[in-house]
Every structure is written in structure tokens, then in C-alpha cells.
Backbone as JSON, one array per atom type, in Angstrom:
{
  "sequence": "XXXXXXXXXXXXXXXXXXXXXXXXXXXXXXXXXXXXXXXXXXXXXXXXXXXXXXXXXXXXXXXXXXXXXXXXXXXXXXXXXXXXXXXXXXXX",
  "N": [[12.19, 13.08, -28.85], [9.24, 13.98, -28.46], [6.81, 12.95, -29.18], [6.41, 10.41, -28.41], [5.02, 10.11, -26.05], [2.37, 10.56, -26.8], [2.06, 8.58, -28.61], [2.15, 6.29, -26.92], [-0.17, 6.69, -25.5], [-2.2, 6.82, -27.44], [-1.75, 4.73, -29.36], [-1.04, 2.58, -27.68], [-3.02, 2.67, -25.78], [-2.61, 3.3, -23.25], [-3.23, 4.79, -20.04], [-2.98, 8.15, -18.84], [-1.51, 8.42, -16.31], [-0.41, 5.82, -16.17], [1.38, 5.87, -18.42], [3.06, 7.95, -17.5], [4.23, 6.82, -15.24], [5.63, 4.7, -16.4], [8.41, 2.55, -16.59], [11.67, 1.97, -17.9], [12.33, -0.66, -17.39], [10.1, -2.03, -17.8], [9.65, -2.15, -20.39], [9.87, -4.05, -23.35], [11.73, -4.02, -25.86], [12.52, -5.87, -27.82], [10.36, -7.7, -28.05], [8.5, -5.86, -28.48], [6.68, -4.72, -26.7], [4.95, -3.41, -23.83], [4.85, -3.6, -20.25], [2.32, -3.17, -18.05], [1.91, -2.47, -14.73], [1.77, -0.96, -12.53], [0.31, 2.06, -10.9], [0.24, 5.56, -11.42], [1.19, 6.52, -8.99], [2.76, 4.56, -8.15], [1.47, 2.46, -6.94], [0.55, -0.88, -6.81], [-1.21, -2.32, -9.45], [-4.49, -3.82, -9.81], [-4.92, -7.32, -10.23], [-6.44, -7.84, -12.43], [-6.18, -5.51, -13.98], [-3.52, -5.38, -14.65], [-1.45, -5.69, -17.4], [-0.01, -6.64, -20.64], [0.99, -4.78, -23.23], [1.01, -4.59, -26.66], [2.86, -2.98, -29.12], [2.97, -0.81, -32.01], [5.43, -1.36, -34.73], [6.62, 1.17, -35.58], [6.38, 2.73, -33.26], [7.86, 1.22, -31.44], [10.35, 1.55, -32.63], [10.85, 4.37, -32.25], [10.86, 4.31, -29.54], [13.18, 2.77, -29.05], [15.19, 4.5, -30.19], [14.87, 6.62, -28.32], [15.71, 5.34, -25.98], [18.31, 4.8, -26.57], [19.31, 7.28, -26.62], [19.28, 8.1, -24.01], [20.58, 6.28, -22.05], [20.76, 5.83, -19.16], [18.34, 6.51, -18.15], [15.48, 6.14, -15.99], [12.71, 6.31, -16.18], [10.4, 6.14, -18.98], [9.23, 8.46, -20.06], [10.55, 10.71, -18.95], [13.71, 11.76, -19.23], [15.55, 12.59, -17.35], [14.68, 12.45, -14.76], [14.03, 10.59, -11.63], [11.58, 9.93, -10.87], [8.12, 9.85, -11.79], [7.2, 11.5, -14.8], [5.16, 13.55, -14.76], [4.97, 14.26, -12.07], [7.53, 15.15, -11.66], [7.63, 17.33, -13.14], [5.71, 18.96, -11.84], [6.93, 19.5, -9.46], [9.1, 21.09, -9.99]],
  "CA": [[11.02, 12.79, -29.57], [8.03, 14.14, -27.52], [5.68, 12.23, -29.7], [6.31, 9.13, -27.78], [3.9, 10.1, -25.06], [1.08, 10.46, -27.56], [2.12, 7.09, -29.11], [1.82, 5.38, -25.86], [-1.53, 6.94, -25.05], [-3.13, 6.54, -28.53], [-1.64, 3.33, -29.99], [-0.92, 1.54, -26.67], [-4.14, 2.6, -25.0], [-2.2, 3.65, -21.83], [-3.71, 5.98, -19.32], [-1.83, 9.23, -18.59], [-0.7, 7.92, -15.18], [0.34, 4.6, -16.57], [2.54, 6.33, -19.15], [3.97, 8.78, -16.62], [4.95, 5.79, -14.48], [6.27, 3.55, -17.14], [9.81, 2.51, -16.46], [12.25, 1.16, -18.99], [12.37, -2.06, -17.03], [8.72, -2.6, -18.21], [9.52, -2.05, -21.9], [10.58, -5.02, -23.97], [11.93, -3.62, -27.18], [12.63, -7.05, -28.65], [9.08, -8.21, -28.22], [7.58, -4.75, -28.86], [5.52, -4.69, -25.68], [5.22, -2.73, -22.53], [4.09, -4.31, -19.17], [1.61, -2.13, -17.21], [1.57, -3.11, -13.53], [1.62, 0.07, -11.36], [-0.34, 3.29, -11.15], [1.33, 6.73, -11.39], [1.61, 6.64, -7.59], [3.58, 3.27, -7.96], [0.7, 1.49, -6.32], [0.32, -2.03, -7.7], [-2.52, -2.37, -10.1], [-5.29, -4.99, -9.52], [-4.5, -8.35, -11.14], [-7.29, -7.7, -13.7], [-5.79, -4.4, -14.79], [-2.2, -5.59, -15.05], [-1.54, -6.19, -18.81], [1.14, -6.52, -21.55], [0.44, -4.07, -24.4], [1.81, -4.69, -27.84], [3.05, -1.65, -29.72], [3.32, -0.91, -33.54], [6.82, -1.26, -35.05], [7.15, 2.59, -35.6], [6.51, 3.17, -31.9], [8.99, 0.58, -30.89], [11.58, 2.21, -33.28], [11.05, 5.61, -31.56], [11.29, 3.96, -28.14], [14.54, 2.27, -29.19], [16.01, 5.76, -30.27], [14.81, 7.28, -26.94], [16.45, 4.6, -25.01], [19.74, 4.93, -26.89], [19.65, 8.75, -26.32], [19.32, 8.33, -22.57], [20.68, 4.99, -21.5], [20.6, 5.8, -17.79], [16.98, 6.94, -17.63], [14.64, 5.13, -15.27], [11.36, 6.46, -16.76], [10.31, 6.38, -20.38], [8.81, 9.9, -20.5], [11.37, 11.81, -18.44], [15.13, 11.25, -19.24], [16.36, 13.07, -16.25], [13.92, 12.14, -13.46], [13.96, 9.37, -11.0], [10.27, 9.77, -10.57], [7.27, 9.97, -12.93], [7.28, 12.82, -15.53], [4.19, 14.58, -14.29], [5.38, 14.56, -10.71], [8.78, 15.86, -11.74], [7.25, 18.72, -13.72], [5.03, 19.7, -10.84], [7.82, 19.73, -8.32], [10.19, 22.06, -10.32]],
  "C": [[9.77, 12.78, -28.6], [6.81, 13.4, -28.0], [5.46, 10.93, -29.03], [5.16, 9.06, -26.74], [2.57, 9.88, -25.68], [0.94, 9.06, -28.15], [1.63, 6.14, -28.11], [0.3, 5.53, -25.52], [-2.45, 6.53, -26.17], [-2.98, 5.1, -29.08], [-1.57, 2.28, -28.94], [-2.13, 1.54, -25.76], [-3.81, 2.88, -23.45], [-2.94, 4.78, -21.26], [-2.59, 6.9, -19.12], [-0.93, 8.81, -17.42], [0.17, 6.68, -15.45], [1.61, 5.06, -17.48], [3.56, 7.13, -18.4], [4.81, 7.84, -15.79], [5.74, 4.73, -15.12], [7.77, 3.63, -17.17], [10.36, 1.69, -17.58], [12.28, -0.3, -18.65], [11.16, -2.78, -17.51], [8.58, -2.59, -19.73], [10.4, -3.16, -22.43], [10.58, -4.64, -25.54], [12.02, -4.76, -28.24], [11.25, -7.6, -29.04], [8.08, -7.15, -28.69], [6.46, -4.54, -28.0], [6.01, -3.88, -24.51], [4.34, -3.43, -21.45], [3.57, -3.21, -18.23], [1.27, -2.9, -15.92], [1.58, -2.24, -12.34], [0.85, 1.34, -11.9], [0.69, 4.4, -11.17], [1.84, 6.99, -10.0], [2.36, 5.4, -7.17], [2.77, 2.3, -7.13], [0.48, 0.22, -7.19], [-1.07, -1.99, -8.24], [-3.18, -3.74, -9.76], [-4.75, -6.09, -10.57], [-5.19, -8.26, -12.46], [-6.78, -6.58, -14.55], [-4.3, -4.39, -15.19], [-2.37, -6.15, -16.53], [-0.22, -6.04, -19.55], [0.5, -5.92, -22.79], [1.44, -4.16, -25.55], [1.72, -3.31, -28.47], [3.42, -1.79, -31.16], [4.91, -0.71, -33.59], [7.35, 0.14, -34.97], [7.3, 3.14, -34.21], [7.72, 2.58, -31.22], [10.39, 1.18, -31.43], [11.85, 3.56, -32.53], [11.45, 5.38, -30.12], [12.79, 3.61, -28.14], [15.48, 3.54, -29.36], [16.02, 6.52, -29.05], [15.71, 6.68, -26.03], [17.95, 4.79, -25.26], [20.2, 6.38, -26.53], [19.89, 8.98, -24.85], [19.38, 6.93, -21.84], [20.54, 4.74, -20.02], [19.26, 6.17, -17.2], [16.27, 5.81, -17.0], [13.19, 5.03, -15.93], [11.36, 6.76, -18.15], [10.11, 7.88, -20.84], [9.74, 11.01, -19.97], [12.9, 11.27, -18.38], [15.89, 11.5, -18.07], [15.86, 12.67, -14.89], [14.14, 10.78, -13.03], [12.57, 9.01, -10.49], [9.34, 10.03, -11.77], [7.35, 11.47, -13.58], [6.35, 13.83, -14.93], [4.6, 15.09, -12.97], [6.64, 15.53, -10.75], [8.52, 17.34, -12.16], [6.51, 19.54, -12.66], [5.84, 20.12, -9.72], [8.91, 20.89, -8.7], [9.72, 23.55, -10.12]]
}
């Protein structure tokens, strides 16, 4: 479901780098939220820019299906990589 990137950007208000660096460990499917605390380069965000973002139920459902399809994935937007999606694509 490639639509998930757009869902995170549009409904969650995430920046591209934040979405690229989003780890499953920062996704709470039960609460329907994602925690944003690092930049795409894995640098900690300032205290003011760290936040918890609520997501609509349909986005949470798509995230849940994505998680079930790739239970060992580290990053939300790239099921295979151990690093952010944009960096993985640039290095191939």
C-alpha cells in the first residue's frame, strides 16, 4: 500500500524526512498515533518539534495491514531497509 506515505504527509502533517525516518517503534497502532522525535538523518529533533501525531482510523488500518505484511521491518516506508526509505533508494 504505497498510499501510506501520502497519508502520513497529508493527514499526519509529517515532513518528508520525518516520514522517511519513521520507525515502527514510534507507531502506536492501539492509540492511533505516531511519535516524531528524529530527523531523516536520525538527529534528535528539538524539544519543541518533538510531537505525537494522531492519525485517522483509516490510516491506522492501512498501517496495521502494512505491519502485518512485513513484521520484521524497521522503517514504516521501506519494508526491506534498515535505513530510511529515501536513503535506501538513493544508494541502490
